[in-house]
C-alpha positions in Angstrom: 167.0 118.7 99.0 164.3 121.3 99.6 160.8 119.9 100.3 159.5 121.5 97.1 162.3 119.9 95.0 161.7 116.5 96.6 158.0 116.7 95.9 158.5 117.8 92.3 161.1 115.0 91.7 158.8 112.4 93.2 155.9 113.6 91.1 158.0 113.4 87.9 159.1 109.9 88.7 155.8 108.5 90.2 153.0 110.0 88.2 153.9 108.3 84.8 153.4 105.0 86.6 150.0 105.7 88.1 148.2 103.6 85.5 150.5 100.6 86.1 150.0 101.0 89.9 146.3 101.1 89.5 146.2 98.1 87.1 148.2 96.0 89.5 146.1 97.1 92.5 142.9 96.5 90.5 143.8 93.0 89.6 144.9 92.2 93.1 142.0 93.8 94.9 139.2 92.8 92.4 137.6 96.2 92.2 138.3 99.8 91.4 137.4 101.4 94.7 139.6 99.1 96.7 142.4 99.6 94.1 142.2 103.3 94.5 142.6 103.0 98.3 145.6 100.7 97.8 147.2 103.0 95.3 146.7 106.0 97.4 148.3 104.2 100.4 151.2 103.0 98.1 151.9 106.5 96.8 151.8 107.9 100.4 154.3 105.2 101.4 156.5 105.8 98.4 156.6 109.5 99.0 157.3 108.9 102.7 160.2 106.6 101.9 161.3 108.3 98.7 164.7 109.2 100.2 165.3 105.4 100.7 165.0 104.8 96.9 168.5 104.2 95.7 168.1 104.7 92.0 167.4 101.9 89.6 164.1 101.2 88.1 161.5 103.4 89.8 158.6 101.6 88.3 159.7 98.3 89.8 160.3 100.0 93.2 156.8 101.6 93.0 155.0 98.4 92.0 156.7 96.5 94.8 155.2 99.1 97.2 151.8 98.8 95.6 151.9 95.0 96.1 153.1 95.4 99.7 150.4 98.0 100.3 147.8 95.5 98.9 149.1 92.7 101.2 148.7 95.1 104.2 145.2 96.2 103.0 144.2 92.5 102.5 145.2 91.6 106.0 143.5 94.6 107.5 140.3 93.9 105.5 140.5 90.1 105.9 139.9 89.6 102.2 140.3 86.2 100.5 141.6 87.9 97.3 145.2 87.1 98.1 145.0 83.4 98.8 148.1 81.7 97.4 148.0 78.1 96.5 151.2 76.1 96.1 149.7 73.5 93.8 148.9 74.0 90.1 145.2 74.0 89.1 143.5 70.7 88.7 144.4 69.0 85.4 141.4 68.3 83.3 143.2 65.4 81.7 143.0 66.8 78.2 145.9 68.1 76.2 145.7 71.7 75.2 146.4 72.4 71.5 148.7 75.4 70.9 146.7 78.5 70.1 148.0 81.0 67.7 146.7 84.5 68.4 146.3 86.4 65.1 145.4 90.0 64.4 141.8 90.7 63.4 140.9 93.3 60.8 139.6 96.5 62.5 136.0 96.3 61.2 133.1 96.9 63.6 132.3 93.2 64.0 135.9 92.4 64.9 136.0 95.3 67.4 132.8 93.9 69.0 134.3 90.4 69.2 137.5 91.9 70.6 135.5 93.6 73.3 133.7 90.4 74.2 137.0 88.5 74.3 138.5 91.2 76.5 135.6 91.0 78.9 135.9 87.2 78.9 139.6 87.4 79.5 139.0 89.7 82.5 136.4 87.3 83.9 138.7 84.3 83.4 141.8 86.0 84.9 139.7 86.8 88.0 139.3 83.1 88.5 143.0 82.5 88.6 144.9 82.2 91.9 146.4 85.5 93.0 149.9 84.5 92.3 149.1 83.7 88.7 147.0 86.9 88.2 149.9 89.1 89.4 152.6 87.5 87.3 150.4 87.6 84.2 149.5 91.2 84.7 153.0 92.3 85.4 154.4 90.4 82.4 151.7 90.7 79.8 150.1 94.0 80.6 152.9 95.9 82.3 155.6 94.3 80.2 158.1 93.8 83.1 161.0 91.5 82.7 161.2 88.2 84.7 163.9 89.9 86.9 161.7 92.9 87.5 158.7 90.7 88.3 160.9 88.7 90.7 161.8 91.9 92.5 158.2 93.1 92.7 156.8 89.8 94.1 159.9 88.9 96.1 160.4 85.5 94.6 163.3 83.9 92.6 163.2 84.3 88.8 162.6 80.6 88.4 159.5 80.9 90.5 158.3 83.7 88.3 158.9 81.6 85.2 157.1 78.7 86.7 154.1 80.7 87.9 153.9 82.4 84.5 153.9 79.1 82.6 151.3 77.7 85.0 149.2 80.9 84.8 149.2 80.8 81.0 148.2 77.1 81.0 145.5 77.6 83.5 144.1 80.6 81.5 144.2 78.7 78.3 142.3 75.8 80.0 139.7 78.3 81.4 139.4 79.9 78.0 138.9 76.6 76.1 136.5 75.4 78.8 134.5 78.6 78.5 134.4 78.3 74.7 133.2 74.6 75.0 130.5 75.7 77.4 129.4 78.5 75.2 129.3 76.2 72.1 127.2 73.6 74.0 124.7 76.3 75.0 124.7 77.8 71.5 126.0 81.2 72.7 
């Protein structure tokens, strides 16, 4: 394949996934500037090894490279962002009621509340362990299947399912704890 054809084919496959790559890197790195560095490195690696891609889901292949690029970046920068814990978050002893998320009307007040909720969610997700953040992001934001997530993070599907369940429970607990704290302070 001619170099120009290779470059064009890579661009056609890779550029549509730039937002997904940035989202994953942003959640892993914790800030936009580092995420940009990780994504740039990932895209360079992906282009360098583009001939090794054997077809299949390009998005999954690319997100795997983004994750691996972050792991390399984290080691080189000695960041604690990627600390994996084997245990689940401490149980607060209380049962969590099932929460049903409904659709709000699109009036200005609802939009403001939605924005506040989005900011709160972002803050709370940043408090989750790295292995929980990444599976939540890949499933809920990037809409990858369990099998695709397993490929990206290099773990069995059962581990993905377990991490996702624990991540959702931990996030729900953080959310409810945050609401209780805000109610106690009259926020």
